[in-house]
PATORMAR-723985 format. One record per residue (C-alpha): chain; x, y, z. Coordinates in nm, 3 decimals. Layout:
// PATORMAR-723985
<pt chain="A" c1="X" c2="Y" c3="Z"/>
...
//
This chain:
// PATORMAR-723985
<pt chain="A" c1="12.564" c2="7.657" c3="11.632"/>
<pt chain="A" c1="12.253" c2="7.704" c3="11.849"/>
<pt chain="A" c1="11.930" c2="7.875" c3="11.749"/>
<pt chain="A" c1="11.921" c2="8.252" c3="11.732"/>
<pt chain="A" c1="11.552" c2="8.282" c3="11.821"/>
<pt chain="A" c1="11.352" c2="8.076" c3="12.070"/>
<pt chain="A" c1="10.974" c2="8.107" c3="12.015"/>
<pt chain="A" c1="10.800" c2="8.028" c3="12.345"/>
<pt chain="A" c1="10.427" c2="7.949" c3="12.362"/>
<pt chain="A" c1="10.258" c2="7.869" c3="12.696"/>
<pt chain="A" c1="9.917" c2="7.701" c3="12.666"/>
<pt chain="A" c1="9.640" c2="7.573" c3="12.889"/>
<pt chain="A" c1="9.362" c2="7.347" c3="12.752"/>
<pt chain="A" c1="9.317" c2="7.542" c3="12.428"/>
<pt chain="A" c1="9.428" c2="7.287" c3="12.174"/>
<pt chain="A" c1="9.210" c2="7.426" c3="11.893"/>
<pt chain="A" c1="9.342" c2="7.779" c3="11.936"/>
<pt chain="A" c1="9.698" c2="7.650" c3="11.971"/>
<pt chain="A" c1="9.659" c2="7.465" c3="11.642"/>
<pt chain="A" c1="9.562" c2="7.794" c3="11.471"/>
<pt chain="A" c1="9.871" c2="7.958" c3="11.619"/>
<pt chain="A" c1="10.100" c2="7.678" c3="11.502"/>
<pt chain="A" c1="9.945" c2="7.682" c3="11.153"/>
<pt chain="A" c1="10.024" c2="8.053" c3="11.123"/>
<pt chain="A" c1="10.384" c2="7.980" c3="11.227"/>
<pt chain="A" c1="10.399" c2="7.701" c3="10.968"/>
<pt chain="A" c1="10.298" c2="7.955" c3="10.700"/>
<pt chain="A" c1="10.547" c2="8.214" c3="10.824"/>
<pt chain="A" c1="10.850" c2="8.303" c3="10.613"/>
<pt chain="A" c1="11.178" c2="8.209" c3="10.782"/>
<pt chain="A" c1="11.516" c2="8.337" c3="10.657"/>
<pt chain="A" c1="11.710" c2="8.030" c3="10.549"/>
<pt chain="A" c1="12.024" c2="8.135" c3="10.735"/>
<pt chain="A" c1="11.851" c2="8.184" c3="11.070"/>
<pt chain="A" c1="11.827" c2="7.899" c3="11.320"/>
<pt chain="A" c1="11.528" c2="7.904" c3="11.551"/>
<pt chain="A" c1="11.334" c2="7.672" c3="11.781"/>
<pt chain="A" c1="10.976" c2="7.648" c3="11.904"/>
<pt chain="A" c1="10.898" c2="7.565" c3="12.267"/>
<pt chain="A" c1="10.541" c2="7.479" c3="12.367"/>
<pt chain="A" c1="10.476" c2="7.457" c3="12.742"/>
<pt chain="A" c1="10.155" c2="7.275" c3="12.838"/>
<pt chain="A" c1="10.041" c2="7.424" c3="13.169"/>
<pt chain="A" c1="9.826" c2="7.168" c3="13.355"/>
<pt chain="A" c1="9.668" c2="7.054" c3="13.027"/>
<pt chain="A" c1="9.428" c2="6.761" c3="13.018"/>
<pt chain="A" c1="9.300" c2="6.798" c3="12.661"/>
<pt chain="A" c1="9.465" c2="6.688" c3="12.335"/>
<pt chain="A" c1="9.734" c2="6.957" c3="12.337"/>
<pt chain="A" c1="10.020" c2="6.707" c3="12.310"/>
<pt chain="A" c1="9.862" c2="6.541" c3="12.006"/>
<pt chain="A" c1="9.814" c2="6.876" c3="11.833"/>
<pt chain="A" c1="10.179" c2="6.966" c3="11.888"/>
<pt chain="A" c1="10.296" c2="6.625" c3="11.770"/>
<pt chain="A" c1="10.080" c2="6.642" c3="11.455"/>
<pt chain="A" c1="10.192" c2="6.995" c3="11.371"/>
<pt chain="A" c1="10.564" c2="6.943" c3="11.440"/>
<pt chain="A" c1="10.656" c2="6.810" c3="11.091"/>
<pt chain="A" c1="10.491" c2="7.114" c3="10.929"/>
<pt chain="A" c1="10.671" c2="7.377" c3="11.135"/>
<pt chain="A" c1="10.981" c2="7.563" c3="11.013"/>
<pt chain="A" c1="11.188" c2="7.484" c3="11.325"/>
<pt chain="A" c1="11.245" c2="7.200" c3="11.574"/>
<pt chain="A" c1="10.972" c2="7.174" c3="11.837"/>
<pt chain="A" c1="11.015" c2="7.108" c3="12.208"/>
<pt chain="A" c1="10.706" c2="7.014" c3="12.411"/>
<pt chain="A" c1="10.724" c2="7.045" c3="12.789"/>
<pt chain="A" c1="10.465" c2="6.990" c3="13.061"/>
<pt chain="A" c1="10.452" c2="7.232" c3="13.355"/>
<pt chain="A" c1="10.234" c2="7.121" c3="13.645"/>
<pt chain="A" c1="10.256" c2="7.442" c3="13.849"/>
<pt chain="A" c1="9.943" c2="7.637" c3="13.761"/>
<pt chain="A" c1="9.974" c2="7.979" c3="13.600"/>
<pt chain="A" c1="10.118" c2="8.145" c3="13.293"/>
<pt chain="A" c1="10.411" c2="8.281" c3="13.496"/>
<pt chain="A" c1="10.530" c2="7.929" c3="13.576"/>
<pt chain="A" c1="10.479" c2="7.827" c3="13.212"/>
<pt chain="A" c1="10.679" c2="8.119" c3="13.073"/>
<pt chain="A" c1="10.960" c2="8.063" c3="13.321"/>
<pt chain="A" c1="10.970" c2="7.694" c3="13.225"/>
<pt chain="A" c1="11.003" c2="7.793" c3="12.860"/>
<pt chain="A" c1="11.291" c2="8.025" c3="12.949"/>
<pt chain="A" c1="11.478" c2="7.734" c3="13.107"/>
<pt chain="A" c1="11.468" c2="7.546" c3="12.778"/>
<pt chain="A" c1="11.540" c2="7.840" c3="12.548"/>
<pt chain="A" c1="11.873" c2="7.828" c3="12.366"/>
<pt chain="A" c1="11.835" c2="8.140" c3="12.153"/>
<pt chain="A" c1="11.993" c2="8.476" c3="12.226"/>
<pt chain="A" c1="11.653" c2="8.627" c3="12.141"/>
<pt chain="A" c1="11.360" c2="8.481" c3="12.335"/>
<pt chain="A" c1="11.022" c2="8.560" c3="12.179"/>
<pt chain="A" c1="10.692" c2="8.499" c3="12.358"/>
<pt chain="A" c1="10.360" c2="8.438" c3="12.187"/>
<pt chain="A" c1="10.021" c2="8.355" c3="12.335"/>
<pt chain="A" c1="9.844" c2="8.038" c3="12.229"/>
<pt chain="A" c1="9.558" c2="8.236" c3="12.072"/>
<pt chain="A" c1="9.748" c2="8.458" c3="11.827"/>
<pt chain="A" c1="9.824" c2="8.425" c3="11.459"/>
<pt chain="A" c1="10.155" c2="8.566" c3="11.340"/>
<pt chain="A" c1="10.194" c2="8.776" c3="11.029"/>
<pt chain="A" c1="10.375" c2="8.595" c3="10.747"/>
<pt chain="A" c1="10.674" c2="8.831" c3="10.788"/>
<pt chain="A" c1="10.671" c2="8.825" c3="11.168"/>
<pt chain="A" c1="11.009" c2="8.652" c3="11.214"/>
<pt chain="A" c1="11.172" c2="8.840" c3="10.928"/>
<pt chain="A" c1="11.065" c2="9.177" c3="11.074"/>
<pt chain="A" c1="11.159" c2="9.074" c3="11.429"/>
<pt chain="A" c1="11.514" c2="8.986" c3="11.325"/>
<pt chain="A" c1="11.553" c2="9.299" c3="11.111"/>
<pt chain="A" c1="11.441" c2="9.517" c3="11.401"/>
<pt chain="A" c1="11.683" c2="9.356" c3="11.647"/>
<pt chain="A" c1="11.967" c2="9.395" c3="11.396"/>
<pt chain="A" c1="11.892" c2="9.758" c3="11.309"/>
<pt chain="A" c1="11.759" c2="9.907" c3="11.633"/>
<pt chain="A" c1="11.936" c2="9.692" c3="11.895"/>
<pt chain="A" c1="11.649" c2="9.689" c3="12.150"/>
<pt chain="A" c1="11.669" c2="9.497" c3="12.474"/>
<pt chain="A" c1="11.295" c2="9.427" c3="12.455"/>
<pt chain="A" c1="11.075" c2="9.439" c3="12.148"/>
<pt chain="A" c1="10.700" c2="9.495" c3="12.182"/>
<pt chain="A" c1="10.517" c2="9.405" c3="11.861"/>
<pt chain="A" c1="10.183" c2="9.524" c3="11.732"/>
<pt chain="A" c1="9.885" c2="9.319" c3="11.850"/>
<pt chain="A" c1="9.568" c2="9.352" c3="11.645"/>
<pt chain="A" c1="9.233" c2="9.217" c3="11.763"/>
<pt chain="A" c1="9.094" c2="8.922" c3="11.566"/>
<pt chain="A" c1="8.717" c2="8.932" c3="11.610"/>
<pt chain="A" c1="8.682" c2="8.599" c3="11.424"/>
<pt chain="A" c1="8.319" c2="8.643" c3="11.320"/>
<pt chain="A" c1="8.209" c2="8.828" c3="11.635"/>
<pt chain="A" c1="8.030" c2="9.159" c3="11.613"/>
<pt chain="A" c1="8.211" c2="9.425" c3="11.813"/>
<pt chain="A" c1="7.969" c2="9.567" c3="12.072"/>
<pt chain="A" c1="7.852" c2="9.924" c3="12.010"/>
<pt chain="A" c1="7.980" c2="10.028" c3="12.353"/>
<pt chain="A" c1="8.329" c2="9.888" c3="12.290"/>
<pt chain="A" c1="8.534" c2="10.197" c3="12.208"/>
<pt chain="A" c1="8.897" c2="10.227" c3="12.095"/>
<pt chain="A" c1="9.031" c2="10.265" c3="12.448"/>
<pt chain="A" c1="8.899" c2="9.923" c3="12.554"/>
<pt chain="A" c1="9.126" c2="9.733" c3="12.318"/>
<pt chain="A" c1="9.401" c2="9.736" c3="12.579"/>
<pt chain="A" c1="9.187" c2="9.512" c3="12.802"/>
<pt chain="A" c1="9.188" c2="9.244" c3="12.530"/>
<pt chain="A" c1="9.569" c2="9.265" c3="12.488"/>
<pt chain="A" c1="9.559" c2="9.502" c3="12.189"/>
<pt chain="A" c1="9.880" c2="9.699" c3="12.132"/>
<pt chain="A" c1="9.828" c2="9.970" c3="11.872"/>
<pt chain="A" c1="10.058" c2="10.272" c3="11.906"/>
<pt chain="A" c1="10.070" c2="10.378" c3="11.544"/>
<pt chain="A" c1="10.282" c2="10.295" c3="11.243"/>
<pt chain="A" c1="10.614" c2="10.444" c3="11.355"/>
<pt chain="A" c1="10.859" c2="10.251" c3="11.577"/>
<pt chain="A" c1="10.927" c2="10.423" c3="11.908"/>
<pt chain="A" c1="11.108" c2="10.375" c3="12.236"/>
<pt chain="A" c1="10.857" c2="10.330" c3="12.518"/>
<pt chain="A" c1="10.877" c2="10.539" c3="12.834"/>
<pt chain="A" c1="10.615" c2="10.344" c3="13.034"/>
<pt chain="A" c1="10.563" c2="9.968" c3="13.069"/>
<pt chain="A" c1="10.262" c2="9.793" c3="12.920"/>
<pt chain="A" c1="10.126" c2="9.441" c3="12.896"/>
<pt chain="A" c1="10.238" c2="9.279" c3="12.573"/>
<pt chain="A" c1="10.336" c2="8.916" c3="12.635"/>
<pt chain="A" c1="10.118" c2="8.800" c3="12.345"/>
<pt chain="A" c1="10.391" c2="8.940" c3="12.117"/>
<pt chain="A" c1="10.708" c2="9.023" c3="12.307"/>
<pt chain="A" c1="11.076" c2="8.943" c3="12.257"/>
<pt chain="A" c1="11.370" c2="8.998" c3="12.490"/>
<pt chain="A" c1="11.742" c2="8.943" c3="12.457"/>
<pt chain="A" c1="11.904" c2="8.676" c3="12.668"/>
<pt chain="A" c1="12.139" c2="8.937" c3="12.816"/>
<pt chain="A" c1="11.851" c2="9.154" c3="12.938"/>
<pt chain="A" c1="11.668" c2="8.852" c3="13.079"/>
<pt chain="A" c1="11.981" c2="8.766" c3="13.277"/>
<pt chain="A" c1="11.969" c2="9.115" c3="13.427"/>
<pt chain="A" c1="11.597" c2="9.136" c3="13.501"/>
<pt chain="A" c1="11.550" c2="8.781" c3="13.626"/>
<pt chain="A" c1="11.247" c2="8.566" c3="13.556"/>
<pt chain="A" c1="10.879" c2="8.650" c3="13.525"/>
<pt chain="A" c1="10.693" c2="8.701" c3="13.851"/>
<pt chain="A" c1="10.338" c2="8.772" c3="13.976"/>
<pt chain="A" c1="10.338" c2="9.135" c3="14.089"/>
<pt chain="A" c1="9.959" c2="9.160" c3="14.128"/>
<pt chain="A" c1="9.916" c2="8.845" c3="14.339"/>
<pt chain="A" c1="9.690" c2="8.679" c3="14.082"/>
<pt chain="A" c1="9.895" c2="8.371" c3="13.998"/>
<pt chain="A" c1="9.678" c2="8.114" c3="13.825"/>
<pt chain="A" c1="9.388" c2="8.360" c3="13.786"/>
<pt chain="A" c1="9.271" c2="8.604" c3="13.520"/>
<pt chain="A" c1="9.589" c2="8.807" c3="13.486"/>
<pt chain="A" c1="9.918" c2="8.850" c3="13.665"/>
<pt chain="A" c1="10.080" c2="9.157" c3="13.508"/>
<pt chain="A" c1="10.401" c2="8.958" c3="13.468"/>
<pt chain="A" c1="10.478" c2="9.109" c3="13.126"/>
<pt chain="A" c1="10.427" c2="9.468" c3="13.242"/>
<pt chain="A" c1="10.643" c2="9.396" c3="13.547"/>
<pt chain="A" c1="10.925" c2="9.251" c3="13.335"/>
<pt chain="A" c1="10.927" c2="9.558" c3="13.110"/>
<pt chain="A" c1="10.921" c2="9.787" c3="13.415"/>
<pt chain="A" c1="11.224" c2="9.613" c3="13.563"/>
<pt chain="A" c1="11.408" c2="9.641" c3="13.230"/>
<pt chain="A" c1="11.333" c2="10.014" c3="13.221"/>
<pt chain="A" c1="11.475" c2="10.056" c3="13.571"/>
<pt chain="A" c1="11.794" c2="9.903" c3="13.431"/>
<pt chain="A" c1="11.792" c2="10.158" c3="13.145"/>
<pt chain="A" c1="11.693" c2="9.891" c3="12.896"/>
<pt chain="A" c1="11.576" c2="9.994" c3="12.547"/>
<pt chain="A" c1="11.212" c2="9.890" c3="12.505"/>
<pt chain="A" c1="11.102" c2="9.938" c3="12.145"/>
<pt chain="A" c1="10.754" c2="9.930" c3="11.996"/>
<pt chain="A" c1="10.783" c2="9.772" c3="11.650"/>
<pt chain="A" c1="10.456" c2="9.790" c3="11.450"/>
<pt chain="A" c1="10.591" c2="9.578" c3="11.165"/>
<pt chain="A" c1="10.627" c2="9.277" c3="11.402"/>
<pt chain="A" c1="10.256" c2="9.201" c3="11.403"/>
<pt chain="A" c1="10.017" c2="8.934" c3="11.528"/>
<pt chain="A" c1="9.638" c2="8.909" c3="11.551"/>
<pt chain="A" c1="9.489" c2="8.815" c3="11.888"/>
<pt chain="A" c1="9.172" c2="8.606" c3="11.907"/>
<pt chain="A" c1="8.882" c2="8.771" c3="12.090"/>
<pt chain="A" c1="8.698" c2="8.507" c3="12.292"/>
<pt chain="A" c1="8.322" c2="8.582" c3="12.327"/>
<pt chain="A" c1="8.331" c2="8.551" c3="12.706"/>
<pt chain="A" c1="8.591" c2="8.828" c3="12.726"/>
<pt chain="A" c1="8.340" c2="9.080" c3="12.596"/>
<pt chain="A" c1="8.140" c2="9.050" c3="12.918"/>
<pt chain="A" c1="8.145" c2="9.379" c3="13.110"/>
<pt chain="A" c1="8.232" c2="9.191" c3="13.428"/>
<pt chain="A" c1="8.546" c2="9.046" c3="13.268"/>
<pt chain="A" c1="8.653" c2="9.382" c3="13.124"/>
<pt chain="A" c1="8.601" c2="9.550" c3="13.459"/>
<pt chain="A" c1="8.834" c2="9.301" c3="13.625"/>
<pt chain="A" c1="9.105" c2="9.351" c3="13.366"/>
<pt chain="A" c1="9.062" c2="9.729" c3="13.378"/>
<pt chain="A" c1="9.113" c2="9.724" c3="13.755"/>
<pt chain="A" c1="9.437" c2="9.526" c3="13.711"/>
<pt chain="A" c1="9.559" c2="9.759" c3="13.436"/>
<pt chain="A" c1="9.485" c2="10.058" c3="13.657"/>
<pt chain="A" c1="9.685" c2="9.907" c3="13.945"/>
<pt chain="A" c1="9.974" c2="9.814" c3="13.719"/>
<pt chain="A" c1="10.007" c2="10.169" c3="13.584"/>
<pt chain="A" c1="10.135" c2="10.275" c3="13.926"/>
<pt chain="A" c1="10.273" c2="9.959" c3="14.086"/>
<pt chain="A" c1="10.510" c2="9.910" c3="13.793"/>
<pt chain="A" c1="10.592" c2="10.270" c3="13.706"/>
<pt chain="A" c1="10.972" c2="10.313" c3="13.701"/>
<pt chain="A" c1="10.956" c2="10.690" c3="13.760"/>
<pt chain="A" c1="10.692" c2="10.750" c3="14.030"/>
<pt chain="A" c1="10.797" c2="10.953" c3="14.336"/>
<pt chain="A" c1="10.599" c2="10.992" c3="14.662"/>
<pt chain="A" c1="10.516" c2="11.352" c3="14.570"/>
<pt chain="A" c1="10.388" c2="11.252" c3="14.225"/>
<pt chain="A" c1="10.185" c2="10.968" c3="14.376"/>
<pt chain="A" c1="10.018" c2="11.195" c3="14.631"/>
<pt chain="A" c1="9.932" c2="11.446" c3="14.359"/>
<pt chain="A" c1="9.781" c2="11.173" c3="14.142"/>
<pt chain="A" c1="9.580" c2="11.038" c3="14.435"/>
<pt chain="A" c1="9.431" c2="11.383" c3="14.501"/>
<pt chain="A" c1="9.320" c2="11.400" c3="14.137"/>
<pt chain="A" c1="9.186" c2="11.044" c3="14.114"/>
<pt chain="A" c1="8.948" c2="11.052" c3="14.412"/>
<pt chain="A" c1="8.724" c2="11.332" c3="14.271"/>
<pt chain="A" c1="8.728" c2="11.151" c3="13.936"/>
<pt chain="A" c1="8.612" c2="10.832" c3="14.108"/>
<pt chain="A" c1="8.324" c2="11.018" c3="14.275"/>
<pt chain="A" c1="8.227" c2="11.196" c3="13.953"/>
<pt chain="A" c1="8.220" c2="10.875" c3="13.748"/>
<pt chain="A" c1="8.027" c2="10.692" c3="14.019"/>
<pt chain="A" c1="7.759" c2="10.962" c3="14.015"/>
<pt chain="A" c1="7.744" c2="10.961" c3="13.636"/>
<pt chain="A" c1="7.697" c2="10.585" c3="13.641"/>
<pt chain="A" c1="7.403" c2="10.615" c3="13.882"/>
<pt chain="A" c1="7.239" c2="10.871" c3="13.653"/>
<pt chain="A" c1="7.304" c2="10.686" c3="13.326"/>
<pt chain="A" c1="7.242" c2="10.327" c3="13.436"/>
<pt chain="A" c1="6.859" c2="10.323" c3="13.409"/>
<pt chain="A" c1="6.850" c2="10.493" c3="13.069"/>
<pt chain="A" c1="7.155" c2="10.414" c3="12.859"/>
<pt chain="A" c1="7.304" c2="10.066" c3="12.883"/>
<pt chain="A" c1="7.582" c2="10.132" c3="12.630"/>
<pt chain="A" c1="7.711" c2="10.437" c3="12.815"/>
<pt chain="A" c1="7.675" c2="10.251" c3="13.145"/>
<pt chain="A" c1="7.895" c2="9.966" c3="13.019"/>
<pt chain="A" c1="8.172" c2="10.208" c3="12.923"/>
<pt chain="A" c1="8.142" c2="10.392" c3="13.254"/>
<pt chain="A" c1="8.164" c2="10.067" c3="13.454"/>
<pt chain="A" c1="8.489" c2="9.972" c3="13.281"/>
<pt chain="A" c1="8.630" c2="10.324" c3="13.317"/>
<pt chain="A" c1="8.530" c2="10.332" c3="13.683"/>
<pt chain="A" c1="8.704" c2="9.998" c3="13.743"/>
<pt chain="A" c1="9.029" c2="10.137" c3="13.600"/>
<pt chain="A" c1="9.006" c2="10.445" c3="13.821"/>
<pt chain="A" c1="8.954" c2="10.220" c3="14.123"/>
<pt chain="A" c1="9.260" c2="10.021" c3="14.016"/>
<pt chain="A" c1="9.460" c2="10.345" c3="13.985"/>
<pt chain="A" c1="9.369" c2="10.444" c3="14.340"/>
<pt chain="A" c1="9.455" c2="10.099" c3="14.470"/>
<pt chain="A" c1="9.791" c2="10.105" c3="14.290"/>
<pt chain="A" c1="9.875" c2="10.456" c3="14.412"/>
<pt chain="A" c1="9.786" c2="10.363" c3="14.769"/>
<pt chain="A" c1="10.007" c2="10.053" c3="14.759"/>
<pt chain="A" c1="10.295" c2="10.255" c3="14.611"/>
<pt chain="A" c1="10.269" c2="10.518" c3="14.884"/>
<pt chain="A" c1="10.258" c2="10.245" c3="15.148"/>
<pt chain="A" c1="10.565" c2="10.084" c3="14.994"/>
<pt chain="A" c1="10.773" c2="10.398" c3="14.946"/>
<pt chain="A" c1="10.681" c2="10.597" c3="15.259"/>
<pt chain="A" c1="10.535" c2="10.376" c3="15.529"/>
<pt chain="A" c1="10.692" c2="10.043" c3="15.447"/>
<pt chain="A" c1="11.010" c2="10.087" c3="15.238"/>
<pt chain="A" c1="11.056" c2="9.731" c3="15.123"/>
<pt chain="A" c1="10.934" c2="9.538" c3="14.817"/>
<pt chain="A" c1="10.567" c2="9.435" c3="14.810"/>
<pt chain="A" c1="10.600" c2="9.226" c3="14.494"/>
<pt chain="A" c1="10.767" c2="8.896" c3="14.591"/>
<pt chain="A" c1="10.919" c2="8.668" c3="14.333"/>
<pt chain="A" c1="10.720" c2="8.360" c3="14.245"/>
<pt chain="A" c1="11.038" c2="8.157" c3="14.228"/>
<pt chain="A" c1="11.390" c2="8.264" c3="14.317"/>
<pt chain="A" c1="11.600" c2="8.035" c3="14.103"/>
<pt chain="A" c1="11.617" c2="7.915" c3="13.748"/>
<pt chain="A" c1="11.864" c2="7.637" c3="13.816"/>
<pt chain="A" c1="11.605" c2="7.361" c3="13.853"/>
<pt chain="A" c1="11.635" c2="7.071" c3="13.612"/>
<pt chain="A" c1="11.287" c2="7.018" c3="13.464"/>
<pt chain="A" c1="11.129" c2="6.680" c3="13.400"/>
<pt chain="A" c1="11.051" c2="6.689" c3="13.030"/>
<pt chain="A" c1="10.777" c2="6.518" c3="12.833"/>
<pt chain="A" c1="10.845" c2="6.523" c3="12.462"/>
<pt chain="A" c1="10.604" c2="6.359" c3="12.218"/>
<pt chain="A" c1="10.765" c2="6.248" c3="11.900"/>
<pt chain="A" c1="11.026" c2="6.439" c3="11.718"/>
<pt chain="A" c1="11.276" c2="6.611" c3="11.950"/>
<pt chain="A" c1="11.492" c2="6.550" c3="12.253"/>
<pt chain="A" c1="11.500" c2="6.834" c3="12.500"/>
<pt chain="A" c1="11.815" c2="6.979" c3="12.644"/>
<pt chain="A" c1="11.812" c2="7.210" c3="12.942"/>
<pt chain="A" c1="12.026" c2="7.523" c3="12.952"/>
<pt chain="A" c1="12.051" c2="7.666" c3="13.301"/>
<pt chain="A" c1="12.186" c2="8.000" c3="13.193"/>
<pt chain="A" c1="12.004" c2="8.223" c3="13.438"/>
<pt chain="A" c1="12.160" c2="8.338" c3="13.767"/>
<pt chain="A" c1="11.963" c2="8.350" c3="14.089"/>
<pt chain="A" c1="11.790" c2="8.691" c3="14.105"/>
<pt chain="A" c1="11.906" c2="8.922" c3="14.376"/>
<pt chain="A" c1="11.678" c2="8.954" c3="14.674"/>
//
């Protein structure tokens, strides 16, 4: 009998953070009757990632598969993990999270009781000794991958980025197809591939459930507190809100555009007035302004797609999951490939 859960972790030259993630998985409680596997995909790594995985493998509660992916970008790494996954639930974690001790137990209970197609878990921020800046308000957590929607499980109506703690059934992944780069940022800061996957599932009437009991903590890297970094992520989030909305109509988009342009002007003027006198307020305004700019960009692209150019503007990164990967496995496990995914429809 194959594993029920495949835990997939893409990583790129962050061996120390990956080790923290694997240690938290080693301390996690695993129901004795549940078979699972762990798949670590090293994306263009040239540090000691393979040694860390090999050293941690005997301590982990499930067999470990280590694979190298030489195509740059987290999208390629996640798709490579999918090709190796044997479980009927495929769970994705980032290489800089620490799972709660009951993470797997709660994940399985939620799939059994609520029957979601996609599960989005809670993602708390792990400041790890850093002092949170005074200008960093609650709304900025989303730009550091925080997912905090309260203590009550709920079905989501709009897609959001949550690949640091996301699980999907094999059946739904067959229907949606693989991850892709909808924001044309493959190999760069962010790609929106998780938001896009959830959006496609929603278009197929998939049940996307927020489950607060399935929790991880996400490491906050010091460099990600730079206003310049947050502005870039905010712009992408603003674009994604419209590019990946499953319900937007041309009329709605035009109405939103009319509302966003005055807001952009108003926030730009406020920034000019505040900048010389109040650096904290200016930092918040810069991030907010970047999101508004992203909204306008996303709305404009959606109108262009739906009215002026009625064809997809978000090409697939790869159109087939039938490729046999070349596997590199240090130590304890042999890898088997399971080409279960059909070619996505054009």
